[in-house]
C-alpha positions as MATLAB code, in Angstrom:
seq = 'MSSVYYTATVRLTAFAQGSGASAEAVAAEGGRGGMSPQHVVLVSRMAVPVRCEALTARGLQLPLASPVLCTTLAGRAPDRQGKVRDLYEFDDCLLIVATDRISAFDYVLGSGIPDKGKVLTQISAFWFERTRSVVANHMLSIDPTAFPPPAAADAGWLSGRSMLVRRTEPLPIECVARGYVSGSAWKDYVTTGEVCGIRLPPRLRESDKLPQPIFTPATKAQAGHDLNISEAQAADLVGPRVLTRVRELTLRLYAEGAAHAESHGILVADTKFEFGLLAGDGPPEDRLLLIDEVLTPDSSRFWPLQGYQPGSAQPSFDKQFVRDYLERIRWNKQPPVPSLPDDVVAKTREKYLEAFTRLTGRQLQ';
ca = [
     -12.796   23.124  -19.280;
      -9.382   21.766  -20.126;
      -6.951   20.785  -17.416;
      -3.342   21.809  -17.122;
      -0.657   20.499  -14.829;
       1.665   22.552  -12.735;
       4.474   21.834  -10.361;
       3.563   24.268   -7.648;
       3.575   24.961   -3.981;
       0.071   26.083   -3.114;
      -0.213   28.319   -0.087;
      -3.329   27.929    2.045;
      -4.339   29.144    5.464;
      -4.230   26.453    8.126;
      -7.292   26.470   10.380;
      -6.127   23.729   12.734;
      -7.608   24.370   16.186;
      -8.293   27.973   15.370;
      -4.719   28.724   14.383;
      -4.251   31.527   11.902;
      -0.845   30.251   10.841;
      -0.019   29.826    7.180;
       1.254   26.518    5.816;
       2.634   25.195    2.564;
      -0.265   22.938    1.713;
      -1.964   20.956   -0.963;
      -5.690   20.656   -0.343;
      -6.660   16.998   -0.500;
     -10.206   16.277   -1.577;
     -10.454   19.996   -2.157;
     -13.898   20.309   -3.645;
     -15.496   17.264   -2.107;
     -17.553   18.978    0.529;
     -14.723   21.327    1.394;
     -11.853   20.970    3.827;
     -12.854   20.701    7.463;
     -11.676   23.386    9.904;
      -9.518   20.801   11.698;
      -7.648   19.486    8.704;
      -4.854   20.564    6.458;
      -2.710   18.411    4.176;
       0.871   19.521    4.452;
       3.830   19.345    2.123;
       7.095   20.290    3.773;
       9.023   22.837    1.777;
       8.861   21.103   -1.540;
       7.097   21.570   -4.808;
       4.844   18.727   -5.839;
       2.912   18.061   -9.036;
      -0.735   19.016   -8.602;
      -3.375   18.953  -11.295;
      -5.077   22.315  -11.607;
      -7.945   23.580  -13.699;
      -7.032   26.224  -16.252;
      -6.851   29.779  -15.013;
     -10.203   31.513  -14.711;
     -11.313   34.898  -13.469;
     -11.540   33.362  -10.008;
      -7.959   32.163  -10.113;
      -6.365   28.719   -9.907;
      -8.720   25.872   -8.932;
      -7.586   22.586   -7.401;
      -9.549   19.557   -8.666;
     -10.971   16.674   -6.697;
      -8.139   14.388   -7.828;
      -5.287   16.257   -6.115;
      -3.119   13.637   -4.386;
      -3.022   13.444   -0.586;
       0.652   13.440    0.396;
       0.620   14.216    4.124;
      -2.078   14.520    6.757;
      -2.864   16.044   10.130;
      -5.881   15.700   12.418;
      -6.834   18.824   14.355;
      -3.278   20.063   14.002;
      -1.947   16.741   15.272;
       0.826   15.152   13.276;
       0.774   11.388   12.718;
       2.197    9.355   15.576;
       3.983    7.228   13.004;
       4.547    7.419    9.270;
       5.390    4.751    6.751;
       6.189    5.186    3.095;
       2.472    5.340    2.303;
       0.467    5.345    5.550;
       0.037    7.834    8.372;
      -0.863    6.259   11.743;
      -2.722    7.918   14.609;
      -2.963    6.283   18.024;
      -6.269    6.222   19.930;
      -6.025    4.186   23.150;
      -6.150    0.512   22.104;
      -6.883    1.382   18.464;
      -4.982    2.803   15.528;
      -6.319    4.935   12.724;
      -4.498    4.081    9.506;
      -4.725    6.721    6.787;
      -3.445    5.646    3.371;
      -2.002    8.624    1.506;
      -1.300    8.815   -2.217;
       2.462    8.749   -1.742;
       4.356    6.343   -3.965;
       7.807    4.914   -3.453;
      10.262    3.303   -5.809;
      13.736    1.927   -5.225;
      13.307    2.586   -1.479;
      12.522    6.305   -1.831;
       9.222    8.171   -1.583;
       8.880   10.192   -4.760;
       7.926   13.836   -5.037;
       4.708   13.007   -6.875;
       1.588   11.276   -5.625;
      -0.835    9.013   -7.489;
      -4.386   10.363   -7.022;
      -6.717    7.850   -5.310;
      -3.932    5.312   -4.692;
      -4.564    5.403   -0.941;
      -8.246    4.756   -1.503;
      -7.485    1.772   -3.717;
      -5.174    0.251   -1.086;
      -7.659    0.786    1.751;
     -10.719   -0.459   -0.074;
      -9.035   -3.538   -1.567;
      -7.747   -4.445    1.901;
     -11.215   -3.993    3.389;
     -12.616   -6.285    0.675;
     -10.127   -9.021    1.534;
     -10.430   -8.575    5.304;
     -14.159   -9.233    5.017;
     -13.690  -12.108    2.593;
     -11.051  -13.933    4.666;
     -12.565  -13.676    8.160;
     -13.416  -17.380    7.980;
      -9.712  -18.136    7.522;
      -8.235  -15.874   10.199;
      -9.374  -12.955   12.339;
      -8.023   -9.550   11.379;
      -7.482   -6.147   12.915;
     -10.118   -4.163   10.966;
     -12.784   -2.532   13.134;
     -14.362   -0.029   10.742;
     -13.872    1.922    7.536;
     -16.821    4.226    8.369;
     -15.282    7.526    9.495;
     -18.424    8.477   11.436;
     -17.594    5.570   13.761;
     -14.035    6.802   14.354;
     -13.049    8.382   17.678;
     -12.923   12.185   17.850;
     -11.353   14.218   16.380;
     -11.127   11.824   13.425;
     -14.904   11.521   13.105;
     -15.075   15.284   12.550;
     -13.025   14.813    9.376;
     -15.221   12.068    7.933;
     -15.340   13.782    4.534;
     -11.711   13.539    3.517;
     -11.020   10.388    5.543;
     -13.763    8.460    3.769;
     -12.451    5.673    1.580;
      -8.787    6.001    2.590;
      -8.810    5.284    6.333;
      -9.364    2.290    8.589;
      -9.779    1.969   12.346;
      -7.989   -1.142   13.577;
      -7.195   -3.012   16.755;
      -3.726   -2.467   18.103;
      -1.404   -5.472   17.965;
       2.270   -6.272   18.351;
       3.397   -6.915   14.758;
       5.560   -9.954   14.157;
       9.100   -9.014   13.058;
       8.767  -10.959    9.795;
       6.817  -10.616    6.580;
       5.066  -13.761    5.394;
       5.490  -14.096    1.639;
       3.685  -16.626   -0.530;
       4.984  -17.278   -4.030;
       3.147  -19.099   -6.781;
       5.524  -18.073   -9.572;
       9.268  -17.522   -9.711;
       9.871  -13.809  -10.189;
      11.532  -10.772   -8.639;
      14.033  -11.516   -5.872;
      13.019  -15.197   -5.948;
      14.095  -15.423   -9.588;
      17.447  -13.807   -8.795;
      18.041  -16.225   -5.912;
      17.005  -19.188   -8.048;
      19.384  -18.252  -10.873;
      22.232  -17.973   -8.378;
      21.581  -20.955   -6.100;
      18.664  -22.998   -7.428;
      16.906  -22.211   -4.155;
      14.589  -19.610   -2.648;
      14.830  -19.097    1.127;
      16.427  -22.513    1.477;
      13.766  -24.259   -0.606;
      15.199  -26.260   -3.504;
      13.190  -25.621   -6.690;
      12.990  -27.809   -9.806;
      15.753  -27.335  -12.385;
      15.399  -25.428  -15.644;
      12.652  -23.077  -14.506;
      12.156  -19.965  -16.615;
      11.543  -16.489  -15.252;
       7.838  -16.119  -14.351;
       7.188  -19.876  -14.474;
       4.426  -21.186  -12.254;
       5.768  -23.265   -9.382;
       4.568  -26.850   -8.877;
       2.946  -25.585   -5.676;
       3.032  -22.273   -3.800;
       5.882  -21.808   -1.334;
       6.225  -19.852    1.912;
       9.258  -17.557    1.974;
       9.597  -15.335    5.056;
      11.500  -12.071    5.027;
      12.785   -9.659    7.608;
      11.218   -6.224    7.943;
      13.812   -3.671    6.981;
      13.572   -0.192    8.533;
      15.395    1.113    5.499;
      16.222   -0.462    2.184;
      14.952   -3.802    0.941;
      13.479   -6.563    3.080;
      15.752   -9.599    3.193;
      14.648  -13.135    2.394;
      15.410  -15.548    5.235;
      15.015  -19.266    5.830;
      12.223  -20.781    7.897;
      14.786  -21.718   10.538;
      15.840  -18.069   10.840;
      12.196  -16.982   10.974;
      11.512  -19.510   13.744;
      14.337  -17.969   15.753;
      12.565  -14.605   15.514;
       8.944  -15.616   16.233;
       9.124  -19.106   17.712;
       8.469  -22.416   15.943;
       4.775  -22.691   16.877;
       3.950  -19.196   15.673;
       5.900  -19.815   12.477;
       4.011  -23.042   11.813;
       0.709  -21.204   12.223;
       1.585  -18.207   10.024;
       2.971  -20.507    7.314;
      -0.323  -22.382    7.258;
      -2.339  -19.152    7.182;
      -0.135  -17.548    4.538;
      -0.492  -20.433    2.102;
      -4.235  -20.727    2.699;
      -4.795  -16.999    2.218;
      -2.700  -17.060   -0.939;
      -4.588  -20.045   -2.355;
      -7.979  -18.438   -1.789;
      -6.865  -15.008   -3.010;
      -5.088  -16.346   -6.090;
      -8.092  -18.459   -7.095;
     -10.447  -15.485   -6.815;
      -8.055  -13.192   -8.683;
      -7.466  -15.665  -11.513;
     -11.222  -15.993  -12.028;
     -11.182  -12.219  -12.624;
      -8.238  -12.177  -15.030;
      -5.385  -11.518  -12.588;
      -2.500  -13.820  -11.648;
      -1.068  -13.307   -8.160;
       2.595  -14.107   -8.691;
       3.463  -13.449   -5.063;
       2.169  -11.486   -2.111;
       3.107  -10.655    1.443;
       0.984  -10.857    4.579;
       1.664   -9.425    8.005;
       0.421  -10.725   11.334;
       0.249   -9.216   14.789;
      -0.328  -10.521   18.295;
      -3.220   -9.341   20.421;
      -2.329   -8.518   23.996;
      -3.521  -11.046   26.543;
      -2.982  -14.487   27.931;
      -2.809  -17.711   26.016;
      -0.411  -19.152   23.479;
       0.795  -16.550   20.963;
      -0.263  -18.705   18.016;
      -3.854  -18.356   19.278;
      -3.615  -14.549   19.453;
      -2.627  -13.912   15.844;
      -4.465  -11.371   13.701;
      -4.007  -10.562   10.035;
      -2.931   -6.899    9.865;
      -1.659   -4.131    7.601;
      -2.826   -4.589    3.980;
      -4.021   -7.659    2.095;
      -3.557   -8.595   -1.566;
      -3.139   -5.036   -2.834;
      -1.076   -3.833   -5.809;
       1.527   -2.587   -3.305;
       1.831   -5.844   -1.343;
       1.501   -8.194   -4.322;
       2.793   -8.857   -7.801;
      -0.320   -8.843   -9.999;
      -0.066   -9.940  -13.624;
      -2.792   -9.907  -16.287;
      -3.854  -13.470  -17.079;
      -4.358  -12.560  -20.712;
      -1.005  -12.567  -22.448;
       0.838  -14.402  -19.669;
       3.944  -15.929  -21.208;
       6.754  -17.253  -18.989;
      10.340  -16.724  -19.991;
      10.649  -13.053  -19.084;
       9.289  -10.423  -16.702;
       5.528   -9.832  -16.992;
       3.549   -6.574  -17.141;
       1.980   -5.757  -13.795;
      -0.793   -3.833  -12.082;
       1.340   -1.646   -9.846;
       4.322    0.675  -10.200;
       5.587   -0.661  -13.502;
       5.182    2.666  -15.332;
       6.964    4.435  -12.467;
       9.901    2.040  -12.377;
      10.208    2.041  -16.173;
      10.239    5.838  -16.250;
      12.890    6.097  -13.524;
      15.074    3.591  -15.357;
      14.550    5.469  -18.616;
      15.749    8.775  -17.162;
      18.682    6.917  -15.541;
      17.977    8.210  -12.065;
      20.846    7.128   -9.821;
      18.417    6.073   -7.053;
      19.817    8.686   -4.679;
      18.375   12.026   -3.479;
      17.091   14.311   -4.784;
      14.126   12.208   -5.807;
      12.459   13.021   -9.130;
       8.832   13.898   -9.702;
       6.785   12.038  -12.289;
       5.390   13.377  -15.567;
       1.632   13.542  -16.037;
       1.355   10.514  -18.318;
       3.191    8.244  -15.869;
       0.961    9.426  -13.016;
      -2.177    8.873  -15.106;
      -1.183    5.412  -16.350;
      -0.173    4.279  -12.868;
      -3.494    5.452  -11.454;
      -5.339    3.569  -14.198;
      -3.568    0.296  -13.337;
      -4.384    0.629   -9.619;
      -8.030    1.340  -10.428;
      -8.199   -1.554  -12.881;
      -6.877   -3.968  -10.250;
      -9.446   -2.684   -7.773;
     -12.456   -3.000  -10.059;
     -11.413   -6.414  -11.354;
     -10.865   -7.881   -7.900;
     -13.810   -6.364   -6.061;
     -16.391   -5.745   -8.781;
     -17.017   -2.392   -7.107;
     -16.600    1.266   -7.925;
     -14.069    3.187   -5.883;
     -15.727    5.273   -3.183;
];
């Protein structure tokens, strides 16, 4: 059967905790074992692109690949929401659910990228396991049957896109490692010859490989872009001993990740890591955990090794098709946010999946 695409608001009955209320909803994982009685995926008063099977005598069918844009658990809204992730608090743990939302130019778009949240979660899980010998991390489980209730009751749709983690106090900086000069680092270099106070060699070209990777901290912006800062400024925020430790960990994680990725045809131009502090006694530098996401297409700049040619921007394994489309339609980067056409959604999904399979050698679950 052929598929058609609609921009639609699909009305479903919400069964959360026995409620008979109606909700504007898009059924995530619609046919994959059905939607549990405790779960509904909500979209607040907006039309979103959803892929639908062609009309049949039984009406309009939602496919398995419908993007997950918002979540609830047993009628419970997330305790916190980021641009992509919904967070639920359970005592000393957090349940992180990666949705299929996608942002560009600091706005969450009206369209989702099917399976994007699964790619982010499963790549992170791969790296968390692989880097445990370097630094401990916050991951407890990606098996929904091991989650606390009521999350365990929704194992079907949570599978592959959720992670139970230990609660930490996140450091107020992002720890960025750069092996190539690109993005904001390139802009700073052109202007000053430096990146975060680090003097770089003269006459570098855009996308050139650096003589050695550098550590460039940034502040965490609540809105808008993160801001690059110097190590001295970062030390003022986290303390010099913690900064020394996260610099060491950042560069080691980057070196190991970049070497693995390059052996699978991907260059890691730059990436960001986040660290959190476990509660307890002892020096803070001894209580650090690697948190959030690790070496994903959202937290990193991935380039294909084949065809790499410095001197200009490189193609990437992330939101390139999205950004190019938004520039092409001359969106003014202000609300209302546009939705994405089918081909941009499909190509973006393909790049995320390609990065996943190349890096992990696995099939997406």
